[in-house]
C-alpha positions in Angstrom: -118.8 -16.1 -62.2 -122.4 -16.1 -61.0 -123.8 -12.6 -60.2 -125.6 -11.7 -57.0 -129.4 -11.8 -57.4 -132.1 -9.7 -55.7 -133.1 -12.5 -53.4 -129.7 -12.8 -51.8 -129.3 -11.7 -48.3 -126.2 -9.9 -47.0 -125.0 -13.2 -45.5 -125.3 -14.8 -48.9 -123.3 -12.0 -50.5 -120.6 -12.4 -47.9 -120.5 -16.1 -48.5 -120.0 -15.5 -52.3 -117.2 -13.2 -51.6 -115.4 -15.9 -49.6 -116.0 -18.7 -52.1 -115.8 -16.8 -55.4 -113.1 -14.2 -54.8 -109.9 -13.8 -52.9 -110.9 -10.5 -51.2 -110.4 -10.1 -47.5 -113.7 -9.6 -45.7 -114.7 -8.1 -42.4 -118.1 -9.6 -41.4 -119.7 -7.7 -38.6 -123.2 -7.0 -37.4 -125.2 -5.9 -34.4 -125.7 -8.4 -31.5 -128.0 -11.2 -32.5 -127.6 -10.9 -36.3 -126.1 -14.4 -36.8 -122.3 -14.0 -37.1 -121.7 -17.4 -35.4 -124.2 -19.0 -37.7 -122.4 -17.6 -40.7 -119.0 -18.9 -39.4 -120.5 -22.4 -39.1 -122.0 -22.1 -42.6 -118.7 -21.1 -44.2 -116.7 -23.9 -42.6 -119.3 -26.4 -43.7 -119.5 -25.4 -47.3 -116.3 -23.7 -48.4 -114.0 -25.7 -50.7 -111.0 -23.8 -49.5 -108.5 -25.1 -47.0 -109.6 -23.1 -43.9 -108.5 -22.6 -40.3 -110.3 -20.8 -37.5 -108.4 -18.8 -35.0 -109.3 -16.5 -32.1 -107.4 -14.3 -29.7 -108.1 -16.3 -26.5 -108.4 -19.9 -25.5 -112.1 -19.7 -24.6 -113.0 -17.8 -27.7 -111.1 -20.4 -29.8 -113.0 -23.3 -28.1 -116.3 -21.6 -28.7 -115.5 -20.9 -32.3 -114.2 -24.5 -32.9 -110.7 -23.3 -33.7 -107.3 -22.7 -32.1 -105.6 -19.6 -30.6 -103.7 -17.2 -32.8 -100.5 -17.6 -30.7 -100.5 -21.4 -30.9 -101.1 -21.6 -34.7 -98.4 -19.0 -35.6 -96.1 -19.7 -32.6 -96.1 -16.0 -31.9 -94.0 -14.7 -28.9 -95.7 -12.5 -26.4 -95.3 -8.7 -26.4 -95.8 -5.9 -28.8 -94.7 -6.1 -32.5 -93.2 -3.2 -34.4 -93.5 -3.7 -38.2 -90.1 -2.2 -39.1 -86.8 -4.0 -39.7 -85.0 -0.7 -39.2 -86.6 0.1 -35.8 -84.0 1.5 -33.4 -85.7 1.5 -30.1 -84.4 2.1 -26.5 -86.2 -1.0 -25.3 -87.8 -1.0 -21.8 -86.7 -4.0 -19.8 -90.2 -4.4 -18.4 -91.9 -5.1 -21.7 -91.2 -7.3 -24.7 -90.9 -5.6 -28.1 -90.6 -7.7 -31.3 -89.6 -6.7 -34.8 -89.6 -8.7 -38.1 -85.9 -9.4 -37.3 -86.5 -10.7 -33.7 -89.7 -12.5 -34.6 -87.7 -15.3 -36.3 -84.9 -15.4 -33.8 -85.3 -18.8 -32.2 -88.5 -19.3 -34.3 -89.2 -23.1 -34.3 -92.0 -24.5 -36.4 -92.0 -28.1 -37.5 -92.3 -29.4 -41.0 -95.9 -30.5 -40.7 -97.0 -27.0 -39.3 -95.0 -25.4 -42.2 -96.8 -27.5 -44.8 -100.1 -26.7 -43.1 -99.6 -23.0 -43.4 -98.4 -23.4 -47.0 -101.6 -25.1 -48.0 -103.8 -22.6 -46.1 -106.2 -20.7 -48.3 -108.7 -19.1 -45.9 -107.8 -17.8 -42.4 -110.9 -17.1 -40.3 -110.3 -14.8 -37.3 -113.2 -14.8 -34.9 -113.8 -12.3 -32.1 -111.7 -9.8 -34.1 -112.6 -6.9 -31.8 -109.9 -8.2 -29.4 -107.3 -8.5 -32.2 -104.5 -5.9 -31.9 -103.2 -4.2 -35.1 -99.6 -5.1 -34.3 -100.5 -8.8 -33.8 -102.2 -8.8 -37.2 -99.0 -7.4 -38.8 -97.0 -10.2 -37.0 -99.3 -12.8 -38.6 -98.8 -11.2 -42.0 -95.0 -11.3 -41.5 -95.0 -15.0 -40.6 -97.3 -16.0 -43.5 -95.3 -14.1 -46.0 -92.1 -15.8 -44.9 -93.4 -19.4 -44.6 -95.3 -19.2 -47.9 -92.4 -17.4 -49.6 -94.8 -14.8 -51.1 -93.5 -11.5 -49.6 -95.3 -9.5 -52.3 -98.8 -10.6 -51.2 -100.6 -9.6 -48.1 -100.7 -12.6 -45.7 -98.6 -14.5 -48.2 -101.7 -14.9 -50.5 -104.0 -16.2 -47.8 -107.6 -14.8 -47.8 -108.7 -13.6 -44.4 -112.2 -13.5 -43.0 -112.5 -11.2 -40.0 -115.6 -11.8 -37.8 -116.8 -9.8 -34.9 -118.5 -6.8 -33.5 -116.2 -3.8 -32.8 -118.3 -2.8 -29.8 -117.5 -6.0 -28.0 -114.3 -6.6 -26.1 -111.6 -4.2 -27.3 -107.9 -5.0 -27.8 -105.8 -4.7 -24.7 -102.6 -2.6 -24.9 -100.5 -1.5 -21.9 -99.5 2.1 -21.7 -95.8 1.3 -21.9 -96.5 -0.8 -25.0 -98.5 1.9 -26.7 -95.6 4.3 -26.1 -93.7 2.4 -28.8 -96.6 1.3 -30.9 -98.3 4.8 -31.4 -95.5 5.8 -33.9 -96.7 3.0 -36.2 -100.4 2.7 -35.5 -103.3 5.1 -35.4 -105.1 2.8 -33.0 -104.8 -0.7 -31.5 -107.9 -2.0 -33.5 -107.1 -4.6 -36.2 -108.3 -2.4 -39.0 -105.4 0.0 -38.4 -102.7 -2.7 -39.1 -100.2 -1.7 -41.7 -100.9 -4.8 -43.8 -104.5 -3.5 -44.4 -103.4 0.1 -45.3 -103.5 -0.7 -49.1 -105.7 -3.8 -48.8 -108.7 -2.9 -46.6 -111.1 -5.8 -46.1 -114.6 -5.4 -47.5 -116.9 -4.2 -44.7 -120.0 -6.4 -44.8 -122.6 -5.9 -42.0 -125.3 -8.4 -41.3 -128.4 -6.3 -40.7 -131.3 -8.8 -39.9 -131.7 -8.8 -36.2 -132.9 -12.1 -34.7 -132.7 -11.2 -31.0 -135.0 -8.1 -30.8 -138.4 -7.5 -32.4 -139.3 -4.3 -30.6 -138.8 -1.5 -33.1 -138.3 1.2 -30.4 -135.6 -0.9 -28.7 -133.9 -1.6 -32.1 -133.9 2.1 -32.9 -132.2 2.9 -29.6 -129.6 0.3 -30.1 -128.8 1.5 -33.6 -128.4 5.0 -32.3 -126.1 3.8 -29.5 -123.9 2.1 -32.1 -123.6 5.2 -34.3 -123.1 7.8 -31.5 -126.4 9.4 -32.4 -128.4 8.9 -29.2 -131.2 11.4 -28.7 -132.6 12.9 -25.5 -135.7 10.9 -26.2 -133.6 7.6 -26.3 -132.1 8.4 -22.9 -135.5 9.3 -21.4 -137.0 6.1 -22.7 -134.2 4.0 -21.2 -134.2 5.9 -17.9 -138.0 5.1 -17.5 -136.7 1.7 -16.5 -134.5 3.0 -13.7 -135.6 1.4 -10.5 -132.9 1.6 -7.9 -134.9 -0.2 -5.1 -136.1 -3.0 -7.3 -135.9 -6.5 -5.7 -136.6 -9.4 -7.9 -138.3 -12.6 -6.9 -136.3 -15.7 -7.7 -139.1 -17.1 -9.8 -138.9 -14.1 -12.1 -135.5 -15.2 -13.6 -133.8 -11.8 -13.6 -130.0 -11.8 -14.1 -127.7 -9.0 -12.8 -125.2 -7.6 -15.4 -122.3 -6.1 -13.5 -119.0 -4.4 -14.3 -116.6 -6.6 -12.4 -115.9 -10.4 -12.1 -115.6 -10.1 -8.3 -119.0 -8.6 -7.9 -120.7 -11.2 -10.2 -118.9 -14.1 -8.4 -119.9 -12.7 -5.0 -123.5 -12.4 -6.0 -123.6 -15.9 -7.3 -121.8 -17.4 -4.3 -124.0 -15.6 -1.7 -127.2 -16.4 -3.6 -126.3 -20.1 -3.8 -125.3 -20.1 -0.1 -128.7 -18.6 0.9 -130.5 -21.6 -0.5 -131.3 -24.1 2.3 -131.0 -27.3 0.3 -128.1 -29.7 0.0 -125.2 -28.9 -2.4 -124.4 -31.3 -5.2 -121.0 -31.3 -6.9 -120.5 -32.3 -10.6 -117.0 -32.9 -11.8 -116.1 -32.4 -15.4 -114.6 -35.2 -17.4 -111.5 -34.4 -19.5 -109.7 -36.5 -22.0 -106.4 -35.8 -23.9 -105.1 -32.2 -23.8 -107.5 -29.5 -22.7 -106.0 -26.3 -21.4 -107.6 -25.5 -18.0 -107.5 -21.8 -18.9 -109.9 -22.5 -21.7 -112.5 -24.4 -19.6 -115.9 -23.0 -20.8 -117.6 -23.7 -17.4 -116.4 -24.7 -13.9 -114.7 -28.1 -13.8 -116.2 -28.7 -10.3 -119.7 -27.3 -10.4 -121.7 -26.7 -7.2 -125.5 -26.6 -7.6 -128.6 -26.8 -5.4 -132.3 -27.1 -5.9 -133.7 -23.6 -6.5 -130.4 -22.3 -8.0 -130.9 -19.9 -10.9 -128.8 -21.1 -13.9 -128.4 -20.1 -17.5 -127.5 -22.3 -20.5 -124.3 -21.3 -22.4 -125.0 -23.5 -25.5 -128.0 -23.9 -27.8 -129.9 -27.2 -27.6 -127.5 -29.7 -29.3 -130.5 -31.9 -30.3 -131.6 -29.1 -32.7 -134.8 -28.6 -30.8 -135.9 -25.4 -29.0 -135.8 -26.6 -25.4 -133.1 -24.0 -24.5 -130.7 -21.6 -26.1 -127.5 -19.8 -25.3 -128.4 -17.4 -22.4 -131.8 -18.9 -21.5 -132.3 -18.8 -17.7 -134.1 -21.4 -15.6 -134.4 -22.7 -12.1 -133.1 -26.1 -10.9 -136.4 -27.8 -9.9 -135.0 -31.2 -9.1 -131.4 -32.4 -8.5 -129.5 -35.6 -7.5 -126.1 -37.0 -8.1 -127.3 -38.2 -11.5 -130.1 -35.7 -12.4 -130.5 -32.0 -13.0 -134.0 -30.9 -13.9 -134.6 -27.2 -15.0 -137.9 -25.3 -15.0 -138.6 -22.1 -16.9 -141.0 -19.2 -16.5 -142.3 -19.3 -20.1 -144.8 -22.2 -19.6 -142.4 -24.6 -21.3 -142.0 -28.1 -19.8 -139.2 -28.8 -17.3 -136.2 -30.6 -18.9 -133.6 -32.9 -17.7 -130.3 -31.7 -19.0 -127.4 -33.7 -20.3 -123.7 -33.1 -20.3 -122.1 -31.4 -23.3 -118.8 -32.2 -24.9 -116.4 -29.3 -25.9 -113.6 -30.2 -28.2 -110.1 -28.9 -28.2 -109.0 -29.3 -31.8 -105.8 -29.1 -33.7 -105.4 -28.7 -37.4 -103.3 -31.1 -39.4 -102.6 -31.4 -43.1 -103.6 -34.8 -44.6 -100.5 -35.4 -46.7 -102.3 -38.0 -48.8 -105.2 -35.6 -49.8 -103.6 -32.2 -49.3 -106.6 -31.2 -47.2 -106.5 -29.4 -43.8 -108.4 -31.6 -41.3 -109.5 -31.1 -37.7 -108.0 -33.5 -35.1 -109.6 -33.8 -31.7 -106.7 -33.2 -29.2 -108.8 -33.3 -26.0 -112.4 -33.0 -24.7 -114.1 -31.3 -21.8 -117.5 -32.7 -20.8 -119.7 -30.9 -18.3 -123.3 -29.6 -18.0 -123.6 -26.5 -20.3 -124.8 -24.2 -17.5 -123.6 -21.5 -15.2 -125.0 -19.9 -12.0 -127.0 -17.0 -13.3 -127.9 -14.5 -10.6 -125.1 -12.4 -12.0 -122.6 -12.2 -14.9 -120.2 -9.5 -16.1 -121.1 -7.5 -19.3 -118.0 -8.9 -21.0 -118.9 -12.5 -20.3 -122.5 -11.9 -21.5 -121.3 -11.5 -25.1 -123.2 -13.8 -27.3 -125.9 -14.5 -24.7 -129.6 -13.6 -24.9 -131.7 -12.6 -21.9 -135.3 -11.8 -21.6 -134.9 -10.1 -18.2 -131.9 -8.3 -16.7 -131.0 -5.9 -13.9 -128.2 -3.7 -15.4 -125.8 -1.4 -13.7 -124.4 0.8 -16.5 -123.0 3.8 -14.7 -120.1 6.0 -15.7 -117.5 3.3 -14.9 -118.3 1.6 -18.3 -115.8 1.7 -21.1 -116.9 3.2 -24.4 -119.5 1.1 -26.1 -120.3 -1.0 -23.1 -123.8 0.4 -22.6 -124.7 -1.0 -26.0 -123.1 -4.4 -25.2 -125.1 -4.6 -22.0 -128.5 -3.5 -23.4 -128.2 -5.6 -26.6 -128.2 -8.8 -24.6 -132.0 -8.2 -24.0 -134.8 -9.3 -26.3 -137.0 -6.3 -25.4 -137.3 -3.2 -23.2 -140.0 -5.0 -21.2 -137.3 -7.1 -19.4 -135.0 -4.2 -18.5 -134.3 -2.9 -15.0 -131.7 -0.2 -14.6 -130.1 0.0 -11.1 -128.3 3.2 -12.1 -129.4 5.9 -14.5 -127.9 6.4 -18.0 -126.0 9.6 -18.6 -124.7 11.1 -21.8 -121.1 10.6 -20.5 -121.6 6.8 -20.4 -122.7 6.6 -24.1 -119.4 7.5 -25.9 -118.0 5.1 -28.4 -114.4 5.2 -29.6 -114.2 7.5 -32.6 -111.8 5.2 -34.4 -114.7 2.7 -34.5 -117.2 5.1 -35.8 -114.8 6.5 -38.4 -114.1 3.1 -39.7 -117.8 2.0 -39.6 -118.7 5.1 -41.7 -116.5 3.9 -44.6 -118.4 0.6 -45.2 -119.5 -0.2 -48.7 -123.1 0.2 -49.8 -125.0 -2.8 -51.1 -124.6 -1.4 -54.7 -120.9 -1.0 -54.3 -120.6 -4.6 -53.0 -122.5 -5.9 -56.0 -120.2 -4.0 -58.4 -117.0 -5.1 -56.6 -118.2 -8.7 -56.6 -118.8 -8.7 -60.3 -115.3 -7.6 -61.2 -113.5 -9.5 -58.4 -115.3 -12.8 -59.0 -114.5 -12.7 -62.7 -110.8 -12.0 -62.0 -110.7 -14.7 -59.3 -112.5 -17.1 -61.7 -110.0 -16.4 -64.5 -106.9 -16.7 -62.3 -108.1 -19.8 -60.5 -108.9 -21.7 -63.8 -105.6 -20.8 -65.3 -103.7 -21.8 -62.2 -105.4 -25.3 -62.3 -103.8 -26.0 -65.7 -100.4 -24.3 -65.1 -97.7 -27.0 -64.9 -94.9 -24.4 -64.3 -94.6 -25.4 -60.6 -94.3 -29.1 -61.5 -91.6 -28.3 -64.0 -89.7 -26.0 -61.6 -89.7 -28.6 -58.8 -88.5 -31.4 -61.2 -85.6 -29.1 -62.3 -84.7 -28.6 -58.6 -85.0 -32.3 -58.0 -82.6 -33.0 -60.9 -80.1 -30.6 -59.5 -80.0 -32.5 -56.2 -78.3 -35.5 -57.9 -74.8 -34.2 -57.5 -73.0 -36.6 -55.1 -70.8 -39.5 -56.0 -72.8 -42.8 -56.2 -70.5 -44.3 -53.5 -71.6 -41.5 -51.1 -75.3 -41.6 -51.8 -77.4 -44.4 -53.2 -79.8 -41.7 -54.5 -77.3 -40.7 -57.2 -77.6 -44.0 -59.2 -81.3 -43.1 -59.9 -80.4 -39.9 -61.8 -81.4 -41.4 -65.2 -84.8 -42.3 -63.8 -85.4 -38.8 -62.6 -84.1 -37.3 -65.8 -86.6 -39.3 -67.9 -89.4 -38.2 -65.5 -88.4 -34.6 -66.0 -88.5 -34.9 -69.8 -92.0 -36.4 -69.6 -93.2 -33.5 -67.3 -91.6 -31.0 -69.7 -93.6 -32.6 -72.6 -96.8 -32.3 -70.6 -96.0 -28.7 -69.8 -95.7 -27.8 -73.5 -99.3 -29.1 -74.0 -100.5 -27.3 -70.9 -98.9 -24.0 -72.0 -100.8 -24.2 -75.3 -104.0 -24.9 -73.5 -103.3 -21.9 -71.2 -103.2 -19.7 -74.4 -106.6 -21.1 -75.4 -108.0 -20.2 -72.0 -106.6 -16.7 -72.0 -108.1 -16.2 -75.5 -111.5 -17.2 -74.2 -111.3 -15.0 -71.1 -110.0 -12.0 -73.1 -112.7 -12.2 -75.7 -115.4 -13.1 -73.2 -118.1 -13.9 -75.7 -121.7 -14.4 -74.6 -121.2 -18.2 -74.4 -117.7 -18.0 -73.0 -118.7 -20.2 -70.0 -120.0 -22.9 -72.3 -116.7 -22.7 -74.3 -114.7 -23.1 -71.1 -116.9 -26.0 -70.0 -116.2 -27.9 -73.2 -112.5 -27.1 -73.4 -111.9 -28.0 -69.8 -113.7 -31.3 -70.1 -111.4 -32.2 -73.0 -108.3 -31.0 -71.1 -109.3 -33.0 -68.1 -109.6 -36.2 -70.2 -106.2 -35.5 -71.6 -104.2 -34.6 -68.5 -105.8 -36.9 -65.9 -104.2 -40.2 -67.2 -100.9 -38.4 -67.7 -100.8 -37.1 -64.1 -101.8 -40.5 -62.8 -99.1 -42.2 -64.8 -96.5 -39.8 -63.2 -97.7 -41.0 -59.8 -97.4 -44.6 -60.9 -93.9 -44.0 -62.1 -92.9 -42.6 -58.6 -94.7 -45.5 -56.9 -92.7 -48.0 -58.9 -89.5 -46.2 -58.0 -90.4 -46.3 -54.3 -91.1 -50.0 -54.5 -87.6 -50.6 -56.0 -86.1 -48.6 -53.1 -87.7 -50.7 -50.4 -84.8 -53.1 -50.2 -82.1 -50.4 -50.2 -80.5 -48.8 -47.2 -80.0 -45.1 -46.3 -82.8 -43.9 -48.7 -85.2 -42.5 -46.1 -84.7 -38.9 -47.1 -84.9 -39.8 -50.8 -88.2 -41.6 -50.2 -89.6 -38.5 -48.5 -88.5 -36.4 -51.5 -90.4 -38.7 -53.8 -93.4 -38.7 -51.6 -93.5 -34.8 -51.7 -93.0 -34.9 -55.5 -95.9 -37.3 -55.9 -98.1 -35.0 -53.7 -97.6 -32.2 -56.3 -98.9 -34.4 -59.1 -101.9 -35.3 -57.1 -102.5 -31.7 -56.1 -102.4 -30.7 -59.9 -105.0 -33.4 -60.5 -107.2 -32.0 -57.6 -106.9 -28.5 -59.2 -108.1 -29.8 -62.6 -111.1 -31.5 -60.9 -111.9 -28.2 -59.1 -111.6 -26.3 -62.3 -114.2 -28.5 -64.0 -116.6 -28.1 -61.0 -116.1 -24.4 -60.8 -116.9 -23.9 -64.5 -119.9 -26.1 -64.1 -121.3 -24.0 -61.3 -120.5 -20.8 -63.3 -122.7 -22.0 -66.2 -125.5 -22.8 -63.7 -125.0 -19.3 -62.1 -124.7 -20.9 -58.7 -122.2 -20.6 -55.8 -119.1 -22.8 -56.0 -118.9 -24.7 -52.7 -117.5 -27.9 -51.2 -120.5 -30.0 -52.2 -119.9 -29.2 -55.9 -116.6 -31.2 -55.8 -117.0 -34.9 -55.1 -113.6 -35.7 -53.6 -114.5 -38.7 -51.5 -113.9 -41.4 -54.2 -110.7 -39.7 -55.4 -109.3 -39.3 -51.9 -110.1 -42.9 -50.9 -108.4 -44.2 -54.0 -105.4 -42.0 -53.2 -105.1 -43.2 -49.6 -105.4 -46.8 -50.7 -102.6 -46.3 -53.3 -100.3 -44.7 -50.8 -100.9 -47.2 -48.0 -99.9 -50.0 -50.4 -96.6 -48.2 -51.2 -95.6 -46.4 -48.0 -95.1 -48.7 -44.9 -97.6 -48.1 -42.2 -96.1 -45.6 -39.7 -97.8 -47.1 -36.7 -96.4 -50.6 -37.5 -93.0 -49.0 -37.8 -93.3 -47.4 -34.4 -94.4 -50.6 -32.8 -91.5 -52.5 -34.4 -89.1 -49.8 -33.3 -90.4 -50.0 -29.7 -89.8 -53.7 -29.7 -86.3 -53.2 -31.0 -85.7 -50.6 -28.4 -87.0 -52.8 -25.6 -84.7 -55.6 -26.6 -81.7 -53.3 -26.8 -82.5 -51.4 -23.6 -79.6 -50.8 -21.3 -79.6 -52.9 -18.2 -78.4 -49.9 -16.2 -80.8 -47.0 -15.9 -78.6 -44.1 -16.7 -81.0 -41.5 -15.2 -80.9 -43.4 -11.9 -77.1 -43.3 -11.8 -77.3 -39.5 -12.1 -80.0 -39.4 -9.5 -78.0 -41.4 -7.0 -74.9 -39.2 -7.5 -77.1 -36.1 -6.9 -78.5 -37.6 -3.7 -74.9 -38.0 -2.5 -74.6 -34.2 -2.7 -72.9 -33.7 -6.0 -73.7 -30.7 -8.2 -74.8 -30.9 -11.8 -71.3 -29.8 -13.0 -69.6 -32.4 -10.7 -71.9 -35.2 -12.0 -71.2 -34.2 -15.6 -67.4 -34.4 -15.0 -67.8 -37.7 -13.2 -69.9 -39.3 -15.9 -68.2 -37.6 -18.8 -71.4 -36.1 -20.1 -72.6 -32.6 -21.0 -74.5 -30.7 -18.3 -77.6 -30.6 -20.6 -77.9 -34.4 -20.3 -77.5 -34.4 -16.5 -80.1 -31.7 -16.2 -82.5 -33.8 -18.3 -81.9 -36.8 -15.9 -82.6 -34.6 -12.8 -85.6 -32.9 -14.5 -87.2 -36.3 -14.9 -87.0 -37.0 -11.1 -88.1 -33.4 -10.4 -91.2 -34.2 -12.4 -91.8 -37.3 -10.3 -91.6 -35.2 -7.2 -88.4 -36.9 -5.9 -86.4 -33.7 -6.3 -87.6 -30.3 -5.2 -88.0 -28.5 -8.6 -87.8 -25.1 -6.8 -84.1 -25.7 -6.3 -83.7 -25.2 -10.1 -86.5 -22.8 -11.0 -88.5 -20.5 -8.7 -92.3 -20.9 -8.5 -93.1 -17.6 -10.2 -90.9 -18.4 -13.2 -92.2 -22.0 -13.3 -95.8 -20.8 -13.5 -95.0 -18.3 -16.2 -93.2 -21.0 -18.3 -96.1 -23.4 -18.0 -98.6 -20.6 -18.9 -96.6 -19.7 -22.0 -96.3 -23.4 -23.0 -100.1 -23.8 -22.8 -100.8 -20.5 -24.6 -98.4 -21.3 -27.5 -99.5 -24.9 -27.4 -95.9 -26.1 -27.6 -93.4 -28.0 -25.5 -90.5 -26.8 -27.6 -88.0 -24.8 -25.6 -87.1 -22.3 -28.4 -90.6 -20.7 -28.8 -91.1 -20.6 -25.0 -87.8 -18.9 -24.4 -88.3 -16.5 -27.3 -91.6 -15.5 -25.8 -90.3 -15.1 -22.2 -87.0 -13.4 -23.0 -83.4 -13.7 -21.9 -84.1 -13.6 -18.1 -85.3 -17.2 -18.4 -82.7 -19.9 -19.0 -83.1 -23.1 -21.0 -82.2 -24.9 -17.8 -85.2 -23.3 -15.9 -87.5 -24.1 -18.9 -86.3 -27.7 -19.0 -87.1 -28.3 -15.3 -90.4 -26.5 -15.4 -91.6 -28.4 -18.4 -90.4 -31.7 -17.1 -92.2 -31.1 -13.8 -95.4 -30.0 -15.7 -95.5 -32.9 -18.1 -94.7 -35.6 -15.6 -97.1 -34.2 -13.0 -99.9 -34.3 -15.7 -99.2 -38.0 -16.3 
C-alpha cells in the first residue's frame, strides 16, 4: 500500500489509517485543531460502510449521526462485562451483564443486516463515552456479526474527541459495582481495548489561536505542567469589577446553566424594545430533547447573540461562536451587526436533520435517510453560556469565572474557547488547585505514538490489510457455504412446501458455484504467491492478474444472478412462496456483493500502484448500482404498489362494526378490562390495546392506567432508544414497569403527536 510521505499532515496520516488499515484510531487534538472537519472529510471520502454515533441526542445531531443507544438498542444502566458476575444488585440502579443484555433484546431484520454490513463505526464526542458502554457495544456487535473472536465483531472504530471536554458521568452507586472491572470510566479503559488499544493520533495544528504565549499556556494546562509564570500571566487579566459595554460583544462563561439562563433572561428583559418570537418548523420525527436551539425564540433589537453554525454558504460572514448584536428586527427579518468592521448581515434559518441509517438491500451500501428536520435561526442569546455548552465554539472576548468549583480540566476548556489573551477577562483569580487534570487522562496521553512509530505501524498494517482485503475479494468460500446451507433447507415433502419441487434447480446452481470456487481457490494461491514473494514489481503483477480475474469472474457472477432472477420470475404465479422469494433475494445479494468486492480489489490495486490513498472516488459504483436497481425493480414487485393494493383490499374488507368502539362503550358503562375480555371472549391484551387507543385520543384518562412519572419515563426511554417496541423499552426500565403501562403510555404519546 502507499507509504506516507513527508508532505502528509497528521490528519492525512489518520485518514490513511482509516482507509488503508483496519486499525482502531483515537483521533484527538486541542480545541480548534479541526476534529469536526476531519470527521466530515472521512464520511465524504471513505469507501467503507460507515455510521456516526454520539453519546447524546444533541451531539448526534451536530455530528450528523445517531445516538449510541438508538443504534444498538442498549438498555440504560451500568454494564458489567462478565457472564459469571454474581452481584447483590441494588434495586435503585440497573446493572446489565452479557446475559441480561440480550434478555428481551429486540432488533429487527433490517437493523441486523445494517450492523452486519457495517465496516467503520465513528464515535464522536468520545470524552463522554463510558468504558462499560463501549464493552456493551462490543458484546452486541460480536453477537450480531457472529464474530466473537474479533473486537467489535471485526468493525473498525474511529474514536473522535478531546478528553478534556465533557467527562463520562457515573453515579457513585454504579461505580461501586464497576470499579472491580474498570480502572476508570473513560472509554480507553474498556476491557475490549485492553489488548487492542486504538492508535493515539493527535491533530497538532491550531486554527483557533495564533498567540504563541497563549498557545504555550494552553499546552501546559493540558499536560499538567503549568508554571508560576503561566498563572501570573493569566491572573494579569483578573478584573473583578469589570463592566462591559454591550457594544463590546463580551460573553460570560459560567459554571451553571441556571446562572447563564438568568443572565440571558435579565439582559434581554432590560432592553426597552419590542419582543419578537420566532417559532421553529419541524417535520417528521425530531426528538425535542435534541433541539439545537430554542424552538420558540424570543429576540429584541439590541440583543447580543452568537451563531452556533458556520456560514452554510461557504463564505466567511459568520462562524460557530461569532458574537453580534441584532441591529434590526421584524417578524420576517433579523439583521446582525459586528464589532469587527464587517458589514451587517440578514440571517436565514438553518435546517438540522435527524437522520437514520438504512441498508440499501439492492446495493449493499449504508445510506442516510432523513427522519425529521428542525428549522430555526442558528443563533442563541449570548450574554452568557456555560463552559460545557461552549465546547466547539470560538470567542474573541469572554468574561470567565473559573474558580475552584470547576471540575478537573475545565480551566483549559474555558480558556481554549478564546482566540487570544487580549479578549480575556477573569472575574475570579486562577489558583493552582483549579488546574488539576484527571491523572487517568494524562497517563493515557503520555502513551501516544510518535510520528515515527505511526509511520512504521502504517507500513506493516497497511500491507497486511491490503493483502487480506484483496484475498477476501476473490474468496468464494462464503458463497459456497451459503449454497450448501440453502440446499439443506429443501427437506420437506413437496405437498407441504412448494419450495421443495425446486430442489433440482438449487442443486444445479450449487454445482456451478462449486466449479467457480475451484477456479477462485487456484487464483487465491496465485495471489498468496505474489504477496509472499513481494517482488519489486508485485503491485504491477497484482494489477495484471486481477484485471484478468475480473474479466473471468464478472460474467460468471452476473450469470448466477440471472439464474436467480429467472427462478423468481417462475415463482410469481405460485402461492405461499414469499419466504422462498426472500431467501432467493438474499442469495442474489451475496453474488452482487462478491462482484462489488472484485471491483473494489481492482480499484485498490490501481491506487496502490499509483501510491495514492484508496477512497470512495476511486470506485465508480454509480453505473453498477443503477443497473442493479433497475434489474431488481423489474423482478421484485414494487413494495409501495403492494402496500397501496393491500390498503384497498383492507378498506373493502373492513368490518362494519368498529371493534374498538364496542370495547370503549363497555368501558364507559363501568366494566373493567377483565370483565370486557370475558364478555367479548378476547384476551386482556386486545382490550388494553382498544382502550389505549382512546386514551391516546384523550377520551379516557390515561393516568388511570399509568401514573404521570412512569409515563414520562417510558416516553423518554422510547425517544432515547428511538424505538416504539415494548421489549427494549421494558428491558431498559426494568420489572417495575409492566407491559400494560408501557402500552398505554406509548399509545397516548403516539396519538397525541398525531
